[in-house]
ZAMARGU-4260 file (C-alpha; in steps of 0.2 Angstrom, whole numbers, plus 5000, padded with zeros to 4 digits):
<rodrens>
0) 4682/5619/4832 | 4697/5611/4824 | 4705/5595/4832 | 4722/5596/4840 | 4735/5583/4835
5) 4731/5571/4849 | 4712/5571/4846 | 4715/5567/4828 | 4727/5553/4832 | 4715/5546/4845
10) 4700/5547/4832 | 4711/5537/4820 | 4715/5524/4834 | 4696/5523/4839 | 4691/5519/4821
15) 4703/5504/4822 | 4696/5497/4838 | 4684/5484/4830 | 4674/5472/4840 | 4687/5458/4837
20) 4701/5470/4842 | 4693/5475/4859 | 4687/5457/4863 | 4705/5451/4861 | 4712/5464/4872
25) 4698/5462/4885 | 4685/5448/4883 | 4668/5445/4876 | 4659/5447/4892 | 4666/5464/4896
30) 4663/5470/4878 | 4644/5465/4879 | 4642/5474/4896 | 4650/5490/4888 | 4638/5489/4874
35) 4623/5486/4886 | 4627/5501/4896 | 4629/5512/4881 | 4612/5506/4875 | 4605/5511/4892
40) 4610/5529/4890 | 4627/5531/4898 | 4637/5545/4890 | 4655/5552/4891 | 4662/5569/4891
45) 4680/5571/4884 | 4693/5583/4889 | 4707/5583/4876 | 4725/5585/4881 | 4742/5585/4872
50) 4745/5567/4874 | 4729/5559/4882 | 4711/5562/4884 | 4701/5562/4901 | 4685/5553/4900
55) 4671/5557/4912 | 4657/5544/4912 | 4640/5550/4917 | 4639/5537/4931 | 4654/5545/4940
60) 4669/5535/4934 | 4684/5544/4926 | 4697/5536/4915 | 4712/5542/4905 | 4716/5535/4888
65) 4730/5537/4875 | 4731/5532/4857 | 4734/5514/4862 | 4727/5501/4874 | 4744/5497/4880
70) 4742/5511/4893 | 4727/5518/4902 | 4721/5523/4919 | 4704/5521/4927 | 4697/5526/4944
75) 4689/5509/4946 | 4699/5496/4956 | 4701/5484/4942 | 4719/5479/4938 | 4715/5474/4920
80) 4707/5483/4906 | 4689/5487/4912 | 4672/5490/4904 | 4674/5509/4907 | 4689/5510/4895
85) 4678/5500/4882 | 4663/5512/4885 | 4674/5527/4882 | 4681/5521/4866 | 4664/5514/4859
90) 4655/5530/4864 | 4668/5540/4854 | 4665/5528/4839 | 4646/5531/4840 | 4648/5550/4841
95) 4659/5550/4825 | 4646/5538/4816 | 4632/5550/4821 | 4642/5565/4815 | 4645/5556/4798
100) 4627/5553/4795 | 4622/5571/4798 | 4634/5577/4786 | 4631/5564/4773 | 4617/5574/4764
105) 4628/5590/4764 | 4643/5581/4758 | 4633/5574/4743 | 4626/5591/4738 | 4643/5599/4738
110) 4653/5584/4730 | 4658/5594/4715 | 4664/5608/4725 | 4674/5597/4738 | 4681/5587/4724
115) 4690/5603/4718 | 4698/5606/4735 | 4713/5595/4741 | 4708/5585/4756 | 4720/5583/4771
120) 4717/5564/4772 | 4708/5554/4758 | 4696/5541/4766 | 4690/5525/4759 | 4672/5520/4758
125) 4674/5511/4774 | 4678/5528/4783 | 4696/5523/4785 | 4712/5531/4777 | 4716/5523/4761
130) 4731/5514/4768 | 4719/5504/4780 | 4705/5502/4767 | 4698/5485/4765 | 4687/5478/4750
135) 4669/5482/4753 | 4664/5464/4752 | 4677/5458/4763 | 4681/5468/4778 | 4688/5453/4787
140) 4696/5442/4773 | 4701/5425/4777 | 4714/5416/4767 | 4716/5398/4771 | 4733/5391/4767
145) 4740/5373/4768 | 4758/5372/4772 | 4765/5356/4764 | 4783/5353/4768 | 4795/5345/4756
150) 4814/5349/4757 | 4809/5365/4767 | 4798/5372/4753 | 4780/5377/4757 | 4766/5377/4744
155) 4751/5389/4745 | 4734/5382/4742 | 4727/5399/4738 | 4736/5415/4733 | 4740/5426/4747
160) 4736/5445/4745 | 4749/5458/4748 | 4752/5462/4766 | 4745/5479/4771 | 4758/5492/4776
165) 4752/5491/4794 | 4759/5474/4795 | 4774/5475/4784 | 4785/5475/4800 | 4781/5456/4801
170) 4791/5454/4785 | 4803/5468/4786 | 4809/5470/4804 | 4826/5461/4809 | 4821/5445/4817
175) 4837/5445/4828 | 4830/5460/4837 | 4813/5453/4839 | 4819/5436/4847 | 4831/5444/4860
180) 4820/5439/4874 | 4819/5421/4869 | 4830/5408/4877 | 4840/5396/4866 | 4829/5381/4872
185) 4813/5390/4867 | 4820/5395/4850 | 4826/5377/4847 | 4808/5370/4851 | 4800/5382/4838
190) 4813/5377/4825 | 4809/5359/4828 | 4790/5362/4826 | 4793/5370/4809 | 4799/5353/4802
195) 4781/5347/4803 | 4767/5353/4790 | 4754/5364/4797 | 4738/5370/4790 | 4736/5389/4793
200) 4723/5402/4790 | 4726/5421/4788 | 4712/5432/4794 | 4715/5451/4792 | 4705/5466/4799
205) 4712/5478/4812 | 4723/5463/4817 | 4732/5451/4807 | 4727/5434/4814 | 4737/5418/4810
210) 4728/5402/4814 | 4738/5386/4816 | 4724/5374/4814 | 4732/5357/4817 | 4738/5363/4834
215) 4723/5373/4838 | 4732/5389/4841 | 4728/5407/4836 | 4739/5422/4836 | 4734/5440/4832
220) 4747/5453/4828 | 4745/5472/4830 | 4752/5485/4819 | 4766/5488/4832 | 4782/5479/4828
225) 4784/5470/4844 | 4780/5451/4847 | 4775/5454/4865 | 4760/5465/4859 | 4753/5450/4849
230) 4738/5442/4857 | 4737/5423/4861 | 4726/5413/4873 | 4741/5402/4878 | 4750/5410/4893
235) 4768/5412/4898 | 4781/5401/4889 | 4768/5392/4878 | 4760/5408/4872 | 4777/5416/4869
240) 4783/5401/4858 | 4766/5401/4849 | 4769/5419/4844 | 4786/5416/4837 | 4780/5400/4827
245) 4765/5410/4820 | 4777/5424/4814 | 4790/5412/4807 | 4777/5402/4797 | 4770/5419/4791
250) 4787/5424/4785 | 4790/5407/4777 | 4775/5408/4766 | 4782/5425/4760 | 4798/5417/4755
255) 4808/5422/4770 | 4818/5409/4778 | 4827/5413/4795 | 4836/5397/4799 | 4853/5406/4799
260) 4848/5419/4812 | 4838/5406/4822 | 4853/5393/4822 | 4864/5406/4831 | 4852/5407/4845
265) 4846/5389/4846 | 4863/5380/4848 | 4872/5390/4861 | 4884/5378/4870 | 4898/5378/4884
270) 4911/5365/4887 | 4928/5362/4895 | 4942/5367/4882 | 4955/5360/4894 | 4946/5342/4894
275) 4947/5343/4875 | 4966/5346/4875 | 4968/5332/4887 | 4958/5320/4876 | 4968/5325/4861
280) 4985/5322/4870 | 4980/5305/4876 | 4974/5300/4858 | 4990/5307/4850 | 5000/5296/4862
285) 4990/5281/4858 | 4993/5283/4840 | 5011/5286/4843 | 5013/5270/4854 | 5003/5258/4843
290) 4991/5245/4849 | 5004/5231/4849 | 5014/5240/4863 | 4999/5248/4872 | 4998/5242/4890
295) 4981/5236/4897 | 4982/5250/4910 | 4977/5261/4896 | 4959/5256/4898 | 4959/5264/4915
300) 4966/5280/4908 | 4951/5280/4895 | 4939/5278/4909 | 4946/5293/4918 | 4945/5303/4902
305) 4927/5298/4899 | 4922/5304/4917 | 4932/5320/4914 | 4922/5323/4897 | 4906/5320/4907
310) 4910/5333/4919 | 4916/5345/4905 | 4899/5345/4896 | 4906/5334/4882 | 4893/5320/4880
315) 4898/5314/4863 | 4917/5314/4867 | 4912/5303/4882 | 4903/5291/4871 | 4917/5290/4859
320) 4930/5287/4872 | 4919/5273/4879 | 4917/5266/4862 | 4936/5266/4859 | 4937/5258/4877
325) 4926/5244/4871 | 4935/5240/4855 | 4952/5240/4865 | 4944/5227/4877 | 4941/5216/4862
330) 4958/5218/4856 | 4966/5213/4873 | 4955/5198/4873 | 4960/5194/4855 | 4941/5192/4852
335) 4935/5187/4834 | 4924/5203/4833 | 4938/5215/4835 | 4940/5226/4819 | 4955/5236/4816
340) 4946/5246/4803 | 4932/5251/4816 | 4945/5255/4829 | 4954/5267/4817 | 4938/5275/4812
345) 4933/5278/4830 | 4950/5286/4834 | 4951/5296/4818 | 4934/5304/4820 | 4936/5308/4838
350) 4953/5315/4835 | 4947/5326/4821 | 4932/5332/4832 | 4944/5337/4846 | 4955/5346/4834
355) 4941/5356/4826 | 4934/5360/4844 | 4951/5367/4849 | 4953/5378/4833 | 4935/5385/4836
360) 4933/5390/4817 | 4916/5383/4815 | 4898/5389/4817 | 4888/5388/4833 | 4877/5374/4827
365) 4892/5363/4821 | 4900/5366/4838 | 4884/5360/4846 | 4884/5345/4835 | 4902/5340/4840
370) 4898/5342/4858 | 4882/5333/4858 | 4870/5332/4873 | 4868/5320/4888 | 4849/5319/4885
375) 4840/5322/4869 | 4828/5337/4870 | 4810/5331/4866 | 4796/5342/4859 | 4778/5340/4858
380) 4770/5334/4841 | 4751/5336/4839 | 4748/5319/4832 | 4757/5304/4825 | 4749/5289/4815
385) 4762/5275/4817 | 4763/5257/4810 | 4773/5245/4820 | 4788/5236/4811 | 4796/5226/4824
390) 4809/5227/4839 | 4827/5224/4840 | 4838/5220/4855 | 4856/5226/4856 | 4871/5229/4866
395) 4885/5242/4862 | 4904/5240/4865 | 4903/5256/4876 | 4892/5247/4889 | 4874/5250/4885
400) 4860/5237/4882 | 4842/5240/4876 | 4827/5236/4864 | 4822/5248/4850 | 4805/5248/4843
405) 4802/5253/4825 | 4787/5262/4818 | 4783/5269/4801 | 4775/5286/4801 | 4759/5284/4789
410) 4757/5303/4788 | 4775/5309/4784 | 4783/5293/4778 | 4797/5294/4791 | 4804/5281/4803
415) 4801/5283/4821 | 4808/5273/4836 | 4806/5271/4854 | 4821/5264/4864 | 4822/5256/4881
420) 4840/5258/4886 | 4851/5255/4901 | 4869/5258/4905 | 4877/5241/4911 | 4896/5246/4911
425) 4894/5246/4930 | 4894/5229/4939 | 4877/5231/4948 | 4868/5236/4932 | 4858/5222/4923
430) 4846/5222/4908 | 4835/5207/4904 | 4828/5208/4886 | 4814/5196/4890 | 4808/5205/4905
435) 4808/5222/4897 | 4800/5215/4881 | 4786/5208/4892 | 4784/5224/4902 | 4769/5236/4900
440) 4770/5252/4890 | 4769/5269/4899 | 4755/5275/4888 | 4742/5260/4890 | 4744/5250/4907
445) 4736/5235/4899 | 4747/5235/4883 | 4764/5226/4884 | 4779/5231/4873 | 4778/5214/4864
450) 4760/5219/4858 | 4764/5237/4856 | 4777/5234/4842 | 4765/5224/4831 | 4751/5237/4832
455) 4745/5252/4822 | 4743/5267/4834 | 4738/5285/4835 | 4748/5296/4847 | 4741/5313/4853
460) 4752/5326/4860 | 4767/5315/4861 | 4785/5321/4863 | 4798/5317/4849 | 4816/5322/4847
465) 4827/5327/4832 | 4830/5309/4828 | 4812/5305/4829 | 4813/5295/4845 | 4797/5294/4855
470) 4797/5299/4873 | 4788/5290/4887 | 4784/5306/4896 | 4767/5309/4903 | 4754/5318/4893
475) 4754/5308/4877 | 4738/5298/4873 | 4739/5282/4864 | 4725/5274/4854 | 4725/5257/4846
480) 4719/5256/4828 | 4714/5241/4817 | 4730/5236/4809 | 4732/5238/4790 | 4739/5223/4780
485) 4757/5226/4777 | 4754/5224/4758 | 4742/5238/4758 | 4754/5251/4766 | 4764/5263/4755
490) 4782/5262/4762 | 4789/5274/4749 | 4807/5273/4747 | 4809/5261/4762 | 4802/5247/4751
495) 4816/5239/4741 | 4818/5224/4730 | 4834/5213/4732 | 4843/5221/4718 | 4842/5238/4726
500) 4847/5231/4743 | 4863/5224/4735 | 4867/5241/4727 | 4864/5252/4742 | 4878/5264/4746
505) 4883/5268/4764 | 4880/5286/4769 | 4895/5297/4768 | 4903/5299/4785 | 4901/5317/4791
510) 4910/5324/4806 | 4895/5335/4811 | 4881/5322/4810 | 4879/5304/4815 | 4877/5292/4801
515) 4858/5288/4799 | 4852/5270/4802 | 4848/5263/4785 | 4832/5253/4785 | 4822/5244/4772
520) 4807/5232/4769 | 4811/5218/4756 | 4797/5207/4749 | 4802/5189/4751 | 4795/5173/4743
525) 4803/5160/4755 | 4819/5156/4765 | 4829/5144/4755 | 4844/5141/4766 | 4851/5144/4784
530) 4869/5141/4789 | 4880/5145/4804 | 4897/5152/4801 | 4908/5146/4816 | 4922/5158/4811
535) 4912/5174/4812 | 4899/5167/4824 | 4885/5173/4812 | 4869/5164/4807 | 4865/5167/4788
540) 4847/5166/4782 | 4847/5166/4763 | 4830/5172/4756 | 4823/5172/4739 | 4810/5183/4730
545) 4798/5178/4716 | 4811/5181/4703 | 4823/5169/4710 | 4835/5182/4716 | 4844/5177/4733
550) 4849/5188/4747 | 4859/5183/4763 | 4853/5190/4779 | 4865/5190/4794 | 4862/5188/4812
555) 4877/5189/4824 | 4877/5176/4838 | 4876/5181/4856 | 4872/5171/4872 | 4856/5182/4875
560) 4848/5175/4860 | 4856/5158/4859 | 4840/5149/4859 | 4834/5159/4844 | 4849/5155/4834
565) 4847/5137/4837 | 4829/5137/4832 | 4833/5146/4816 | 4848/5136/4812 | 4838/5120/4814
570) 4825/5127/4802 | 4811/5126/4815 | 4796/5135/4807 | 4806/5145/4795 | 4805/5132/4781
575) 4786/5136/4781 | 4788/5154/4779 | 4782/5161/4762 | 4777/5177/4754 | 4782/5190/4768
580) 4791/5206/4771 | 4808/5206/4779 | 4812/5222/4789 | 4831/5224/4788 | 4845/5235/4793
585) 4857/5239/4778 | 4875/5239/4785 | 4892/5242/4776 | 4896/5224/4774 | 4880/5215/4778
590) 4861/5216/4779 | 4854/5211/4796 | 4835/5206/4798 | 4825/5214/4812 | 4808/5207/4809
595) 4796/5198/4797 | 4779/5205/4793 | 4765/5195/4785 | 4747/5201/4783 | 4743/5209/4800
600) 4755/5199/4810 | 4774/5203/4815 | 4788/5193/4821 | 4803/5201/4829 | 4817/5189/4826
605) 4828/5191/4841 | 4814/5193/4854 | 4800/5182/4847 | 4809/5167/4839 | 4815/5160/4855
610) 4797/5158/4863 | 4788/5148/4849 | 4780/5162/4839 | 4790/5157/4823 | 4778/5142/4821
615) 4763/5153/4824 | 4769/5166/4812 | 4773/5153/4798 | 4755/5146/4799 | 4747/5163/4796
</rodrens>
């Protein structure tokens, strides 16, 4: 009797239900129980309908199946896919296989005759239609890939076979349609993950499985063009993001880059346009009046605007206003550190940003960059192998104090930081550099920050933001490793000679991105001179390399590190320093030292020099 259309469709579906496919939809235990009951003699009677088949199992259970496992019914009380559904599918597979064996001899005897007749569906040697055929020696072909990221390009370790037509949707379906159910924050996190290299493996049978080996994640895609139908052991939000990441990495290795579509969804932002107008009007009035005629009451007006910017979801505008407020306070006090150029740069950049926000003729991502965020978003990184470079204490004119700890990423060659920061523009807020430097880290209770900055460490499951700042959130695991000698570490482009340090060019100022901190390590033979400039209140350490080239390193004076300045000015311990690395910050008009490194030891100048470590460092 000829098969109806649904029976033919179901038989086609049944052939695609491999062991791997069924285990992923159910689980291995259910699959084994179904096989065991089949081996014990259970049988199934099928009643074929127009769009479903009624399956009566010999032990009395009845279930209704369709040409997909997304929909089914069973008389048993299970709310999830049950063994009865698996038995109905597996029994049909065995029936087809048995029928194929019986007709094998007849098919061979009449091969010449059948070859003259056109077949309705040409089948491969595996028994599947040609479009689903797999090589006989590789029904499940695994293709390991190494994704090496460099300037957003990815290199394949092995050549990837052409994607079968069943999975063409992964490359051809419009991505914007597939990610409609994803929130902006979910997409932003997935985009962040893509910046890190990932070793992947492609496994292809009835499913196309993408393994993200570094993260230990596996996602299997069906032939249905729907991300929700993909299979992943991670649940809820984590599983949803894993499916999208696996799809995007798969598309990337095929040369498809979706950043334009992703950026539109990832950088949605809302802010108060009225506050933008008010800030622009106040700045315009300030420029028209001029600093010489500006009343001191203008400071209170800037404070009010900063509060309004905070309420209007304009964090970067608030920071810029407080920065201008700090500069203006120096101007009113006739302080030596007031810089007219800095003041003009701050006002010009803020005014231009406000003008662009008012016009609105920019992309969503650029708008998000101008508005900024109150708190950085941190995303989990599987592992980070870091080398401590030193710590620097600082205070901004906008009213923040903190300590930044610098680390070099030994795996990716990038600079990472951890910052302990407090807002001190309110009278009751204090920040003691010495106390915070001696405090214990959140990752290892027995490890102080002063020890942490000079270690080589391995983080597992640590959270990092876009600027590669490390979070202190729970969940990260920290392991201390034997510290490599500084001369044995490859610092890449961060290692400079004195000539290169003199020739460095400042980064071009961009409206939409903050200027990156320029950091470098310079090999030093000795310190040849130390002087204090009373006019600028700067301590200048002149260092020399083995070729006799000299470089001035500038440390600004502050009462917080007064004892450190006096010790360095008097030459205490520094005259004995020889053959070390200086970790420095390259600024527009000067080079500021952060720390000195020698062998396996480290000296953070502002935080260590005042407590006697300079002498111990020199004796190493």
